[in-house]
N, C-alpha and C positions, 0 to 999 in steps of 0.2 A: 732745080735746087734753089734758085733765087726766089721762086714763088713759095716753096716750102719754108724757106728762111724767114720771109716776111709773114706768111700765114701763122707760123708757130712761134717764132721768136721775136717778130716785130722789127727785124733789121732789113735794110735794103741792100747792103753790100757786105762782102766777106772781109774779114781782117786778113792781113798778110799771111800767105801760105795756106789759109783754110781751103780755098778752092782747089789748089793743087793737091792737097792731102786727100780731100774728099773724092776727087776724080781718081787718084791712085787706089783708094779703098774700093771704089765701085768696080775697078778693074779686077778685083780679086787678089791683090798683092799684099805682102806683109810690109810693115814700115815701123820705124821708131820715130816718134814725134817729140822734139825738144822744143818746148814753148813756155815762156815764163808764166808764173801764176797770174791769172786774170787775162791771159792772152787768147783764150777761147779753145782750149784743147778739147773739151767735152763735145763741142759742136762737131768735131771732126769725125766722131763716131755716131752721135745722136742723129744728125741729119741723114747720113747713109742708111741708118737703121730703118728710116721710113720708107725708103725705096727698095731695100734689099728684101728678098723673100725670107720668111721665117723670123727668127728671133736673134738679136745681137745680145751676147752675154758680156756683161761688164764686171771685171774683177775689181773690187774696191776694198780698201783696208779696214774701214770703220763703219759700224752700224749707223751712226748719226749721219755720216756722209751720204750713205745710201738713202736714208729717209729724206734728206734735204733734196737730193737730186731727183728722186722719184716724185716728191711733192711739187718741185719746179716743173718737171715735164708734164705731170698731170694737169698742172694749172695752165700749160701751153697747149692742152688738147692732145697730148701724146700718151699712148698707153704704155705704162712702165710699172714694174713691180720689183720687190726684192724677196729673197729668201735668206732669213737669218734667225738667230735665236730669239729676237724680239717677237716673233710670230707664234701663235698657238699652233698645235698640230692641225686643227681644223682650218686655220688660215693658210697654212702651208699647202694643204691639199687643194684649197680653193685657187691659190696661185698657180700651182702646177697644172690644174684643170684648164685654167685660162690660157696658160702657155700652150698646152696641147691643142686647144681649140684655135690657136693662131690669133688670139686677142691681145697678146703682149708683144710689143715690138722691142723693148729693152728689159732685160732681166739682170739684176745686180746680185752678185754673189761675193762672199769673202773668199780668199784663197784657201783657208782651212776647210771651208764647207765644200769648195770645188774638189778638194782631195778625197772626199767621202765617196766610197764605191756606189752607194745608192744614188747620189747626185749625178755622178758621171754616167750611170746607166740611164737616168732620166734624160740627160742631155743627148744621149745617143738615140733616144726614141723620138726626138723632135728635130726640127730643122734649124740648126745653128748656122747663121749666115756669117757671123763675125765674132771673134774674141777681142775685146778691148781691155788691155791691162793697164789700169790707172796706177799712178805712183810706181812706175816700173823700176825706178832706182832701188826699190826695196829688195829686189832680187839679187843685187850685187853686194858682196861682203866688202867691196871697196867703196860703197856708198856710205852716206852719213846716217842712214836709217835702215840698215840690213835687217830683213825679217825672214827667218828660215822658212816660214810657211809659203813664202813666194817661190821657193825652189821647187815645190811640187808642181808648179805650173809648166815645168819642162815637159811633163807627161802629156800635155795637150797636143803637142805636135804629132806624137805617136797615136794617141787615141782618136784625134780628129785631123787626119793628114790633109784633107782637102779644104779645111776651113782657114781663111786668112786671119792674121793676127796683127793688131795694131797696139804697140806699146807706147805709153805716153808718160812723160815726166817733165818737171820744171827744173830739176837740178841734177845734172850729170856732167862730170868732166869726161875727158876723152877715154880714160881707163874704164869708167863706169859705163859709158856708151858701148864700148866694145864688149864688155861683159854682158850687158843686156842682150845685145844681138846674138852673142854665143849661147847664153843660158836658154833663150827662147827659140833658138834655131831659126831665127827670122830669114826666110828665103830671100836671097839677094841682098838683105840687109840695108835696104834703102833708108836713109836718115834725112828727115826734114828738120831743119833748124831755123826757128824764128830768132829775131834779135832778142837777146837777154835784157835789152835796155828798157827799164820801166820809167818812161820819161815823166810820168805824173808823180813820181816819188822823189822826195828830198831826203838825202842821207846826211846825218849829223853824228859826230862822236864828240862827247864832252867829258871833262874830268868828273870823277865820281864824287868829288868833294860837294857837300850839301845837295846830294842827289834827291832826297825827299822834297826839299824846298822847291828845287827846279822842276820836279815831276808834278807837284801840285800846281805850280804855275802853268805848265804846259796843259794840264787837263782843264783847269778852269778857264783857259783861253778857248776851249772847245766844249762849251756846255752842251749836254745831250748827245754829243757825238761819241761813236764807238771807238774803244781803245783796247789794245791787248798789251799787257806788261809782262814780259818774260823774266823769271827769276831763276837763280841757280838751284835753289832747294825748295822743298815743301814748306819748311819753316819760313823761308824768305817770302813766299807767296802770301802765307797767312799774315806775317807781320806787315807786309806792304798794304794788304787790304785793310787791315785794322787801322794803320796810319792814315790811309786815305779817308776812311770813314770818319776819323777824328777831325779831318779837315773838310768835312761836309761833301765828300765825293762818294757816290754810291758805287761800291766795287764788291767783287766776290772772288774768292780763291778757288783755283782749280788745280788738283794734282792727283797722282795715282793713289795716294794714301786715303782719298775719299771713297765711300761706297759708290757702286755703279749708279745707284738711284740718286746720290748726291751729285755726282759728276753730270749725269743727264739733266738734272734740274738746273744746275748752274749754266750749262751749255744752252739749254732751252731758253732761259731767261735772258741770256746774252743775245742769242739769235733773234729773239722777239723784241728787242729794245727795251726790255724791263730793267735789266742791269747793263749800263753802258760800258763799264770798265771791268775787265777780267784780269786778275793777276795769276800767272800760271807758270808751271814748268813746261818743258817742251812736250809733255804729254798732251797738251792742249793744242788743237789747231790743225793737225794734218787733214787737208782736204776741206777745211771749213769753207763753206760756199758764200758766207756773208760778204757781199760786195762793198758795203759802205763803212768799213773800218778806216778811220781817218788817221790813227796814230798807232804805230807799233813801237814799243819801248823795250830795249834790252837793259834791265836794271843791273845785270851782270854780264860779263863777257861770254859770248856763246862758244861752243866747242869747235866749230869749224865754219869756214866760209860757206860751204854748201847749206848747212843748217841755218846760218844767218840769213842767206839769200832767200831761202824757202820761207822762213818765219817773217821777214820783212815783206815778202811777197803777198802776205795776207792783208796788207794795207792797199786800199784803192783799187780793188779789183774792178770797180765800175769805171775806171779811167779818170776819175776826178782827183784833184790834187790831195796828197796825203803825205804824212811825215814818218820817217824812221829815225829814231833816236837811240843811241848807244852810250851808256855810261861805262867809262873804262878806268881801271886802275891796275897797276902791276900786281896787286894783291890777288886779283882774279886769276891772273896767269899762274901764280903760285898754287892756288887751289886746284886748278886743273893739273898741273905737274904732279901734285901729290897723288891724285887718282891714277895718273898714267904710270907712275912708279909701282902702283899696286897691281898692275896688269900682269898676269902670268905668261900670256902668249907674247913672245918677242915681236912677232909680225904685227899683232894688234897694237902693241906698245909703239912700234916704229910708226905705224899709220896714224895713231892718235897724236903723236909728237909732231908729225909733219902738219897735220891739220891745225894744231895749236900755233905753230910758228906762222902759218898762213894768215890766221885770223888776227894774231898779234901785230903782224905787218900791216894789216888793214887799219887796225885801231891807231897805229902810230904813224900813219902816212903824213906826209907834208905836201901832198899833191891831190889831184881830183880822185875822189873815192869811187865815182861811177866808172871811171877809166880802169881802175884796178879790178872792180867786180867783173866788168866785161872782159878784160884780158884773162882773168882767172878762168873763165869759161870758154876761152879760145876765140873770143871776138875782139877784133882790133877796133880802136877808136882813135881819132885824131887828138892831139894834145891841145885841145881848145876848151875853154870853160864850159862846163856842162849846164850851168844855171840851176843845178839841183843838188848841190852838196855844200857843206860848210866852207870849202876852199874856193868855190866858184860863185858864192853869193855874197853881196855886200853884207856887212854885219847887221845892219838894221833889219834886213829881211830874214835873218836868222832867228829873231826874237819871236816868242810864242804869240807872229807873222801876220800881227799884220799878215793877211793872206796874200800869197804870191799871185794867185789868179784873181783877176777882176771879176767881182760878182755881178753879173749882168742879168739876174733874174730877181723877181719880187720876192723878198725874203718873207714878208707877212703871208703872202699867198702860199708859198712853199710850206710854211709851218702849218697852215690850215689843211693843205693837201696831205701832209704827213700825219695829221690827226686822223683824217678819213681813212688813209691807208692802214693805220694801226687798228681802227675799228673793224674794217673789212677783214684784216688778217686774223684778228681775234675770233671773229664770227666763223671763219673757215678753218681755224686751228692750224694756221701756217705762219711762217716768219713774214714780216712785212715786205721784205724785198721780193718775195715771190708774187705779191700783188703787182708792184712796180718798183724798179730801182730808183735811187735818188736822181739819176741823170734824167729819167723820163719825168719825174715830178718837177725837176728844175726846168725842163723844156715846157712843161705846162704853165709854169710861172714866168716863163720868158716870152712865149708867144700867145698866151691866153686864148686858146682855141675855143670857139663858141659853137661849132657845129660838129656833128659826128664824123663827117668826112675830114674836117681839119684834125680832129683828135686821132683819126686813124693814120694820119701822116707823121705822127710823132714816133721817134725812134724808141723801140721796145713795146710798141702796141701792135700785137698780132691779132688774128681773127677772134681767137677765144677770149682775150682780155678786153677786146673792143666790145664784144657782146656782153660780158659779165660786168664790166666796170665803167664804161663810158658815160652812162646816164648819171651816175652819182657824182663823178668828178666833174662833168660838164655843168651840172647844176650848181656846184660850189663855185666854179670859175665864173659862171654867169652872174651869180650873186655878188661876188667880189668885184667884178668889173663894173657892175651897175653902181655899187657903193662908191667906187673910186673914179668912175668915169673913164675907164680904160677901153681902148678898142682892140680887137683881135689883130695880131701881127701875122704877116705872111711867113709861113714855115718854108725855109729854103729846101727844095726837094727836086733838083733837076733829074736825078736818077729815077725818082718816083713818077714824075711826069712822063719820062721816056717810056717807063714800063707800062703805063696806062694806055699808051698808044698801040701796044702790041696786040695782035689778034689772038683769040683763044686757040688752044691746041687743037689741031684737026684730030678726027676720029682715026684710030688705028684699025688695022685689019681685024684684030681680035674683037674690038668694040663693034665693028660692022656686023660680025657674025652674031654676037649677042643681040644686037638691035633687030636683025632680020628675024631671028627666032622669036623675039618679043613681039614683033609685027605679026607673027602667026599665032598670036594669043596664047603663048606659053608663059608661064609664071617664072619669075626669077629663080625659084627653087627648081623648077623642071629644067630650065636652061643650065643651071649649075650642074645638075645630074647628067645632062646630055654631054656637056663640055668637059666634065671632070674638073670643074673649078669651084671655088666656094661661092656661096650665095652672096656674100659681101662683095666679092670681086665683080659679079654680074651687076649688083646694084650700083657699083662705081661706074661701070660702063654706061648704064642707063642714066645716071645722074649727069655724066659728061655729055651725053646726047641731049639731055634737057638744056644744058648750058648753051649748047650750039643750036637750040631750037630744032632738033632732029628726032625728038622722042615720039614714037608712034602712040596711038591711043592706049591709055593705060587703065581703062575702066574694068578690065578683067582681073586686075590685081586686087584681091580682097584680103581682109584680115579678120580673124575670128578668135575668140568671141569679141563682140562690140565693146563690152565693159572694159575689157583689157586694152583695146585700142584707145578708148577714151582716157583711160588712166595714163598710158604712155604720152598721149597728146598733151594732156594737162601738165605732165612733168616737163615737157619741152617748153611750154609756155612759162611755167614757174622758173625754170632754169635760165630763161632768157638767152638761150643759145641753141645752135643746131648740132653741137658736138655731142658725141655719145657718152663719154666718160661722166660728165657732171649730171647728165639725165639718168644714168644707171645708178649713180650714187644716191639720187633722190628715190629711185624706185626700189632699190635693193637687189640681192642676188637672185630672187625668184624670177627676175626678167633677164633674158639673154640679150647679148649685143645684137644678135641676128634679128630678133623681133623688133628691138628698138630701131634698128637701121631700116627695117622694112616699113615701120610706121613712118619714119621720117621721109622715106621715098614716096609713100602714098600721099602724105600732106603736101609735099612739094609738087607731085604730079597733079594734084587737084588744083593747086594755085596756078600751075603752068597751063592747065587746060582752060581755066577762067580767063587768063591773059590772052590766050589764042582766040577765045570766043569773042572777046572785046575788040 
């Protein structure tokens, strides 16, 4: 798993609880994962999906979120797809065909699509290895974002009794946690809880007086950095965006009153760093994967602590210092109370009033805000200054701060690298953070790597991104360091050095069988037929044998016609990678993964034979 973690995601170590959760998932057991936004929940099912047979089905609430996650996985060399209303009928057929052929490891679906009889029948016809239920708090009416469509997920236990289920959420108090376990019939109901403490976030609440002036001050202190400003009403989002424009700040409003095309455009421009500031109702942001939001502002008081925590959790998902600012006035409380009095259901009214009292208490605290948030979610904390809220920071560090963290990277190089990242992202039609996150760019501007090997040691650089992007970024870094007379710095990597000393994995029994049949001059396709395995699995066995220098002569493996072979070979060269997905993207759907994989094997086998002959 550590090997896969580095290869696909570019990380050398797991975050707290991830390894334990992954081990639990691989054992075929159910679980509920409570992990703060940005804590690495997705990895808890994405990594097991690579090792488990068949397909992992991920239930996700929003189309935009599905696309972001599939784009990110594809960029990391992982086969993933989604089925939703944004696809044409032909595209849906193509995705279903790839899933049936075993080419898709993660399939994303919305809960309402999963309720369709045709979709359920399709899933019954394939091998589903795991159900991952994202934003699982939506299944509970006691949660802050209850969605009736999530209740249909209860049927999965009956329809797929042998398939394990992993429910994941960033916001759930004890009552909601118990409800999730009950609603989904999680066997044994094992709950994994990471700390809710987001140590890189600073929490501040300030009086609403002169809110616009203070907001403009905060945003101008962070030029070109991404910010989300939450407002109580649609009208509020429009007015705030207009006011910011009048002050020279590029902002756009997002709310449910806009058409789906307008909302998609605003969200796309924000994710791609075209529009740095979004003014929004809470309709914006659930599951937004953008990791480099540096400021989340609540222009009006939120409805609940759960909602506030989730919304502030969209700041600093990459672990870098970020701010959460809330403007408070008693007038906001009166607005909420008016709507609560209009509720007909007494239980709903009681629940809403309790939530309002809790968030009001947070806004009027005279002690550490972080401690209150952690206690609210059942996590104790010693009564010591947290260093990250308005009660635990000196006044001068609360100003639109002078940054709390010392900037120890070269800012000029960082901006150059950001420009390159933006160009690459635009060429590929993906958000910039899918190329590399800010943290990786900062490491480039901190250590100035000059060689491909050094570049590969940066956090966030996996095999796929090393092949795709190392040349262009190294070229810019070398150019800059020559101009400034800067030398490469050593990248601290004791874990990586230790990993490099490990020997390659030995051949398993099943691999030995495949290699023996290959030595008898049988082709991968013939071996697959004899053994009842896929041709792709056999080729993996042979590639492992090649790595260990135990591959028999491969001259009997041929590919026909030769023109098609040359076309695939050229696509590998143009893509600059040995991964299948980007090569197939260049070739188109007329070329299957099996034949692309076979050509890759033949190319590698020819190079392998040359090395042996030398």
